[in-house]
MISEMI-95717 format. One line per field, with one value per residue (C-alpha): residue number from 1; x, y, z. Coordinates in steps of 0.001 Angstrom, whole numbers, plus 500000, padded with zeros to 6 digits. Example, Ala and Ser with C-alpha at 12.3 -4.5 7.8 and 13.67 -1.06 7.14 Angstrom:
BEGIN
resi	[1  2]
X	[512300  513670]
Y	[495500  498940]
Z	[507800  507140]
END
This chain:
BEGIN
resi	[1  2  3  4  5  6  7  8  9  10  11  12  13  14  15  16  17  18  19  20  21  22  23  24  25  26  27  28  29  30  31  32  33  34  35  36  37  38  39  40  41  42  43  44  45  46  47  48  49  50  51  52  53  54  55  56  57  58  59  60  61  62  63  64  65  66  67  68  69  70  71  72  73  74  75  76  77  78  79  80  81  82  83  84  85  86  87  88  89  90  91  92  93  94  95  96  97  98  99  100  101  102  103  104  105  106  107  108  109  110  111  112  113  114  115  116  117  118  119  120  121  122  123  124  125  126  127  128  129  130  131  132  133  134  135  136  137  138  139  140  141  142  143  144  145  146  147  148  149  150  151  152  153  154  155  156  157  158  159  160  161  162  163  164  165  166  167  168  169  170  171  172  173  174  175  176  177  178  179  180  181  182  183  184  185  186  187  188  189  190  191  192  193  194  195  196  197  198  199  200  201  202  203  204  205  206  207  208  209]
X	[603707  602430  604874  603741  600085  600803  602575  599568  597211  599078  599362  595592  595066  597331  595438  592142  593344  594576  591294  589295  591542  591088  587329  587162  589277  587006  583900  585394  586493  583065  581425  583806  582984  579278  579763  581813  579261  576467  578467  578976  575357  574172  576334  575015  571471  572193  573819  571186  569062  565335  563725  560437  558923  556581  552865  551106  550081  552693  550215  549700  552923  553345  554753  558417  560554  560648  557636  559366  558323  561828  562102  558758  559910  563255  561564  559248  562095  564113  561147  560738  564454  564187  561273  561144  561380  562853  565810  567140  567404  568122  571734  571909  570389  571746  570130  570498  568625  569286  567502  565030  566164  566670  569068  568373  570744  569157  569223  566590  563177  559881  558000  560522  560721  556938  556835  559613  558339  554822  556018  557429  555367  555030  558252  560465  562314  563597  566361  566895  570363  571255  573581  574134  574572  572327  573193  573320  576054  578054  577596  578923  581926  582621  582456  584827  587384  587033  587804  591093  592016  595257  596065  598551  600254  603843  602914  600384  598086  594350  592676  589024  586416  582783  579919  579333  575662  576569  577327  580822  582945  585338  588740  591081  594784  598110  599496  596873  599483  600734  597355  595226  596720  596962  593350  592026  593803  592671  588967  588753  587625  583879  584256  587006  584719  582806  585909  587252  590721  591762  594269  593107  594845  595764  592911  593684  593561  590534  591167  594194  594751]
Y	[082601  084731  083103  079627  080612  081840  078567  076525  078849  078487  074748  074616  076674  074347  071295  072927  073778  070237  068829  071036  070085  066388  066831  068667  065971  063246  065066  065592  061969  060870  062959  061507  057995  058725  060082  057060  054685  056508  056250  052512  051952  054058  052014  048775  050022  051179  047865  045698  043883  044356  041153  039734  036762  034718  034758  033596  029944  027737  026603  030213  029961  027573  024140  023399  020286  019405  021502  022933  026379  027783  026473  028049  031435  031193  030338  033320  035724  034414  035029  038581  039279  038494  040853  044581  046831  044586  043392  046940  046685  043001  042174  038656  035861  033327  030630  029373  026083  025352  028559  028467  031945  033682  036630  039108  041894  044724  048432  049680  049704  049908  048094  045245  044932  044707  041991  039955  040315  039546  036271  034926  031950  030537  029010  031165  034394  036828  039325  042309  043870  047206  047552  050219  047987  045598  042050  042803  045393  042896  040159  042433  043416  039791  038728  041530  040513  036817  037652  039174  036240  035580  039243  039562  036179  036612  039467  037655  034650  035310  032107  032871  035369  035383  037488  037493  037908  040578  043076  042684  040686  038291  038005  035310  035720  034320  037724  040272  042930  042933  042388  044967  048223  046778  045586  048772  050882  048648  048792  052295  053774  053384  049636  048980  049699  046554  044364  042406  040944  038052  035225  031992  028610  027092  024890  021189  019544  017370  013845  014826  012709]
Z	[686256  683432  681023  682036  681584  678061  677296  678400  676554  673233  673747  674181  671004  669011  670291  669380  665857  665328  666592  664225  661312  662069  662344  659008  657353  658696  657480  654017  653814  654926  652222  649661  650794  650584  647098  646113  647579  645768  642548  642981  643936  640996  638636  640105  639682  636133  635181  636850  634262  634003  635245  633964  635781  633603  634381  631208  630701  629051  626390  625275  623229  620279  621031  620303  619873  623567  624560  627635  628892  628385  624810  623922  625234  623444  620148  620509  621322  618384  616095  617415  616949  613218  612610  612023  613918  616620  614542  614834  618634  619323  620254  621634  623693  626167  628273  631834  631815  635479  636492  633573  632605  629276  629150  626357  625353  623388  622691  625174  623521  625346  622582  622364  626148  626377  623734  625361  628912  627761  626257  629528  630645  634134  635390  633154  633920  631309  632095  629788  629537  627909  624917  622267  619212  617268  616215  612498  613054  615102  612496  609742  611842  612756  609105  608126  610752  609855  606220  607443  609669  607745  607180  610030  609803  610903  613253  615395  615011  614910  616106  616854  615706  616777  618070  621806  622723  625283  622549  621123  618708  620427  618744  620071  619329  620475  621525  622662  623462  619881  618235  620056  618689  615165  615103  616690  614075  611200  612048  613467  616747  616102  615501  618036  620970  619967  619620  622595  622050  624279  624347  622702  622579  619251  618032  618001  614543  613973  615198  617285  620358]
END
């Protein structure tokens, strides 16, 4: 009888230990999940653009070719981007006509943001996205790569070079796997972080059927 009691007692202890271990594992996993969720949510918050909904009268901005509210805002932003000190922070601009939205990529700047958001007229939304490079730097890098477009003929075919408004130079090639390490080495680590190498089809000759 005593032996059987000891057997049951140890069985109960083992079950209890297992239960505690499972509970601890669940708690740890839960904490990890919370941390992961917080990390994802923090990244989403960090990547979310700053949105400015237009409030000023449309006529408060100079007229443009078609006189539309969006065109007036775009013309004003373009003018700002060419002036000092804003040229040092402006990266790029794209347009969503269906949503009457202008997307602006820039190195974060309170003064520039205030100017851009303040220019948004009624019916237009401006979204501001963060970058760490200005447009002039990207233009110089793009021009440098374009000058070398025939440099690697026989190794790979460089087919496209251009600045993407989101803050990088797009390089289209026939073989990204071969081209990427060569281009990254040629232009150095500091420039390579602003180069995006992707596959591009061969351009059709003008007038081809």
